[in-house]
N, C-alpha and C positions, 0 to 999 in steps of 0.2 A: 828666388828659387828655394823657398823654404818648404815646399811640398815634398814630404818624404817619399811618397809613391813615385813622383816624377824623378826624383834623384835616383831611386833604385832602378827605375826604368832606364835611365841614362847609363848607369853602371852595367846593367845587363846587356845593353846595346854594345857598350865598349868591350865587354867580355866576348860577345859574339864576333865582333870585328877582330879582336886579338886572335881568337881561335881560327878564324878564316885566314888570317895572315900567316900565323905561325904554327897552326895545329895545336893539338893538346900538348901542354908543356909539363915536364916533370924535372924539377931541378932540386938540388940539395939546398938546405936552408941558407947557406952562405951566398949562393947564386941568387936566390930570391931576394936576399937582403941587398945585394948589389943592384939588382934591377929596381927595387923599391927606392933605393937611395938615389939612383939616377933620375927616376921620375919625380921624387921629392925635390931634387935640385931644379927641375924644370918648373915646379910650382913656385919655388923661391925666386927664380929668375923672372917669372911673370909678375909676381908680387912686387919685386923691386922695380920693374918697368911700369908698374901701375897699369897693367893690361888685364882688365877684368875678364874678358872673354877667354884669353889663354889661361888665366888663373883657374877659372872654373873647369875648363876642358882638362887641364893637367890634374886637378884634384880628382876628377872622375877617373882619369887613367890610373892614378895612385890607388884609388879604391878598387878598381877592377884588377889591378895587379895583385893587390892584397887578397882579393877573392880567389884569384888563380893560385896563389901560394897556398891558401887554405885548402883549395880543392886538391892540391898536389901533396898535402901533408899526410 
């Protein structure tokens, strides 16, 4: 999965999914930090469980949440 275009496509798809589920989000930085921390915890869990598919999916979610936080800044 080292194709940057494909990775960005997955992140954009996740952003669309997030917006469809929760609408446009505007949080203060501490809330975004908490959301990112929770998502990063899911990455760590998948890594510890050696679950590559979940690991990749969670990394995409972390990136998408970071993009959402930047959009909200």
